[in-house]
C-alpha positions in Angstrom: 93.8 89.4 89.5 96.1 90.3 86.5 95.6 87.9 83.6 97.8 87.3 80.4 96.1 86.4 77.2 96.5 85.4 73.7 93.2 85.6 71.6 92.5 85.8 67.7 90.2 88.4 66.4 87.4 87.6 63.8 89.9 88.6 61.2 92.3 85.9 62.6 94.8 88.3 63.8 96.6 87.5 66.9 96.3 89.8 69.9 98.3 89.5 73.2 97.7 91.6 76.1 97.0 91.9 79.9 93.9 92.9 82.1 92.4 92.5 85.3 89.6 90.2 86.6 88.6 89.0 89.9 88.5 85.4 88.7 89.6 83.3 85.6 86.2 82.5 84.6 85.2 86.3 84.5 88.5 86.8 82.5 87.4 84.2 79.7 83.7 85.5 79.8 85.0 89.0 79.3 87.2 87.9 76.2 84.3 85.7 74.7 82.2 88.6 75.1 84.4 91.0 72.7 84.1 87.9 70.2 88.0 86.8 70.8 88.8 83.0 70.2 91.2 82.5 73.1 94.4 80.8 72.5 95.8 81.1 76.0 95.1 82.8 79.2 97.0 82.7 82.4 97.4 84.5 85.6 100.6 86.8 85.7 102.3 86.9 88.6 103.4 90.1 90.6 106.4 90.8 93.1 103.6 90.9 95.4 102.3 87.6 94.6 105.5 86.1 95.3 105.8 88.0 98.8 102.4 86.3 99.7 103.6 82.9 98.3 106.4 83.2 100.8 104.5 84.4 103.6 102.0 81.4 103.0 104.7 79.0 103.5 106.0 80.8 106.8 104.5 80.1 110.1 101.8 82.9 110.2 100.6 83.5 113.7 98.9 86.3 115.5 100.0 87.0 118.9 97.3 87.0 121.6 97.6 91.1 121.7 97.3 91.1 117.8 94.5 89.0 117.9 92.7 91.3 120.2 93.6 94.4 118.4 92.2 92.5 115.1 89.1 91.4 116.6 88.2 94.9 118.2 89.0 96.9 114.9 86.9 94.6 112.7 84.1 94.8 115.3 84.4 98.4 115.0 84.5 99.0 111.3 81.6 96.5 110.6 79.4 97.9 113.3 80.2 101.5 111.4 78.7 99.9 108.3 81.8 98.9 106.5 82.1 95.4 104.5 84.4 92.8 105.6 86.7 93.5 102.8 86.8 97.2 103.2 87.4 96.8 106.9 90.5 94.1 105.7 91.7 96.6 103.4 91.7 99.4 106.0 93.6 96.9 108.3 96.0 95.7 105.6 97.1 99.6 104.9 97.4 100.1 108.8 99.3 97.3 109.5 103.0 96.7 108.5 103.9 93.6 110.7 104.6 91.0 107.8 102.5 88.1 109.6 99.9 90.4 110.7 99.6 91.8 107.0 100.1 88.1 105.6 96.9 86.8 107.3 94.6 89.9 106.8 95.5 89.6 102.9 94.8 85.9 102.8 91.7 86.5 104.6 90.6 89.1 102.3 91.4 87.0 99.2 89.5 84.2 100.4 86.5 86.4 100.6 87.0 87.8 97.1 87.3 84.5 95.9 83.7 83.7 97.3 84.3 82.0 100.4 83.5 83.3 103.7 85.1 85.5 106.8 85.2 82.2 108.9 86.7 80.0 105.9 89.5 82.5 105.8 90.2 82.1 109.6 90.2 78.3 109.3 93.6 78.6 107.3 95.2 80.1 110.4 94.2 77.5 113.5 97.4 78.6 115.3 95.9 82.2 115.5 92.1 81.7 115.7 90.6 78.7 118.0 87.9 76.4 117.0 85.6 78.3 119.4 86.4 81.7 118.0 85.7 80.5 114.3 82.5 78.9 115.4 81.5 82.3 116.7 82.3 84.1 113.6 80.6 81.4 111.6 77.2 81.9 113.9 77.6 85.6 113.6 77.9 85.2 109.6 74.6 83.1 109.6 72.8 85.2 111.7 73.6 88.7 110.2 75.1 89.8 113.7 78.5 89.6 112.8 79.5 93.0 114.1 77.9 92.0 117.6 80.0 88.7 117.7 82.8 90.6 116.9 82.3 93.0 119.5 81.4 90.8 122.4 84.5 88.8 121.1 86.8 91.7 121.7 85.6 92.4 125.2 85.8 89.0 126.2 89.7 88.8 124.6 90.2 92.0 126.2 88.8 90.9 129.8 91.0 87.7 129.0 94.3 90.0 128.5 93.6 92.1 131.5 93.1 88.8 133.6 96.6 87.6 132.2 98.4 90.7 132.9 97.2 90.6 136.6 98.4 86.8 136.7 101.8 87.7 135.3 102.2 90.8 138.1 101.1 88.4 140.8 104.0 86.2 139.5 106.3 88.7 139.3 
């Protein structure tokens, strides 16, 4: 996050500027460590922030196919040794669908701010069912998130295949 600050140094001169920190508490600590008296500090919003706020207000929902792809991609990347944040970063860079992109960004932000992956998924009940979230939470607590994601992806792919067969039979 980007923060704007106004501080007073030891000679009582007022200084203003901006810098990056992961949380406001970290920003305050960094300024105090430099010996500044903090006059004000606030998060500076960028155009991207307003875009994500717009997405937050809109209905974000993954299609079933996107859910299958999301689960498979995460499973493969985590199984390969990437962290969940790095895996989500790759997904964000690769996908341009605003809903898909918005969901991945908000989940990543939740994780970066100290939440769990399953907490991030809870924000999107239209995309992630309670059963899906419960399995992810179990994978997180057991340390087997990669296995859980791979098995979830396999089951979702079987379900997608079955749905396709049902649709073809109905046609």
